[in-house]
Structure formats: C-alpha cells, structure tokens
C-alpha positions in Angstrom: 34.1 15.9 -7.7 37.7 16.0 -6.9 40.9 18.0 -7.9 43.0 16.4 -10.4 46.2 16.7 -9.1 49.5 17.8 -12.4 52.3 16.3 -11.2 54.0 19.2 -12.8 52.5 21.6 -10.1 52.6 22.2 -6.8 48.8 22.1 -5.2 47.2 24.3 -2.4 47.7 21.2 -0.2 52.0 22.6 -0.4 51.0 26.1 0.3 50.7 27.5 3.6 48.7 30.0 3.6 46.7 27.7 1.6 43.0 27.4 2.2 43.5 23.9 1.9 45.5 23.8 5.1 44.7 26.3 7.3 41.0 26.8 7.0 40.3 22.7 7.5 41.2 19.5 6.7 42.0 18.5 3.3 42.0 14.4 1.9 44.9 14.0 -0.2 44.6 11.0 -2.7 47.5 9.7 -4.8 45.8 11.6 -7.3 43.8 13.8 -6.9 42.7 15.9 -3.2 39.7 14.3 -1.6 36.4 15.9 0.9 37.9 19.0 2.8 35.9 20.0 6.5 35.9 23.6 6.9 38.1 24.6 10.0 35.8 26.9 12.6 37.3 29.9 14.2 36.4 31.0 17.2 35.6 34.8 17.0 37.7 37.6 19.8 37.4 40.5 21.8 40.1 42.7 19.9 39.2 41.3 16.5 39.2 44.3 14.1 35.6 45.6 12.4 36.7 46.4 9.1 33.9 47.8 7.5 33.8 47.1 3.2 34.7 50.1 1.3 33.6 50.6 -2.0 36.2 49.5 -4.7 36.2 46.3 -2.1 32.7 45.7 -3.6 32.5 41.5 -4.0 36.7 41.3 -3.7 37.7 40.0 -0.1 41.6 39.8 -1.9 41.7 43.8 -1.5 40.0 43.6 1.7 42.7 40.9 2.7 45.0 43.4 1.2 44.5 46.5 3.3 44.4 44.3 7.0 47.2 42.1 6.1 49.1 43.5 3.3 48.8 40.4 1.2 45.8 39.5 -1.4 46.3 35.6 -0.2 44.3 35.3 3.1 41.2 36.6 1.1 40.1 33.0 2.2 40.4 33.7 5.8 37.8 37.2 4.7 35.6 34.7 3.7 35.4 31.7 6.4 36.3 34.2 9.2 32.3 35.4 8.6 31.0 32.9 6.7 31.1 34.3 3.1 28.9 32.4 0.0 28.5 34.6 -2.2 31.2 37.4 -2.0 28.9 39.1 -4.8 26.6 39.8 -2.4 27.4 39.4 1.1 30.4 42.1 0.3 28.6 44.6 -0.5 30.1 48.9 -0.2 29.6 49.7 4.3 28.8 46.4 5.2 31.2 45.1 8.5 32.2 42.8 8.4 35.6 40.9 11.5 38.7 40.1 10.9 41.8 38.7 13.4 44.3 40.8 14.8 47.3 40.2 12.6 49.6 38.3 15.1 46.2 36.3 15.9 46.5 35.6 12.0 49.6 34.6 12.0 50.4 32.8 15.3 46.4 31.5 15.7 45.5 30.7 12.4 48.1 30.8 10.2 49.3 27.6 12.0 49.3 24.5 10.4 52.0 22.9 8.2 51.4 22.3 5.2 50.2 19.1 4.1 47.0 16.7 4.7 45.4 13.6 5.5 47.5 10.8 3.8 44.7 8.8 2.7 45.1 5.3 0.4 
C-alpha cells in the first residue's frame, strides 16, 4: 500500500537525511510514494564495531545519537546491519557495525533530496 502525501506537509523524499532518499531509490507519483528499492552498503575496514548498551536495547535512535550526535540516522543503524526487528535484534551486548562519522557524511548521506518521478 502506498503512502498518501498531504500537500500541507512535506514528505520524506524532501528530507536529505531520510531513509527514502539516502537508503535507496523511491518512486514518486503525483499523490503518493511508490516502490522503494533498498540500497546495499559496503562494509569498510575502518567501520566502528559497536556494542549495544542496556539502555539502547531496541532503540536504534539512541545508538545513532551516541555515535553521530543525531538520532535521525537510526535508519542507518538498522539498514547497515540488515536489522528488521530492533526489539529482537538490538539486544544488550550485541555487536553491530557502523560507518565512521566521516564516511556517513561523505559517502552514505551524499544524495540530494528527491526520488524517481513517475506519472
């Protein structure tokens, strides 16, 4: 089911840091968003190995804030590690891999806003 876009509010394809922009490719129709194709991120030798702390269990936003000082990159925490269910997969003591802050900004968050315009 596609998401309806209300003209009074902006949608996630207008947010440069959105998963729908940086995390893949989104089809945009006149009044809704269409198919989203997930982008595959390559792991690098300088990636961070991060252990999930007790208070971060099930909370990718808190991990994002700890690593990047912004909770808006919670989608990176999930997508970079192919996490589908954070309640089950982000438990205390689990190790995940995250890109360095520099690589996040230079390589991953590198697209302008928008998607694939479709009529």
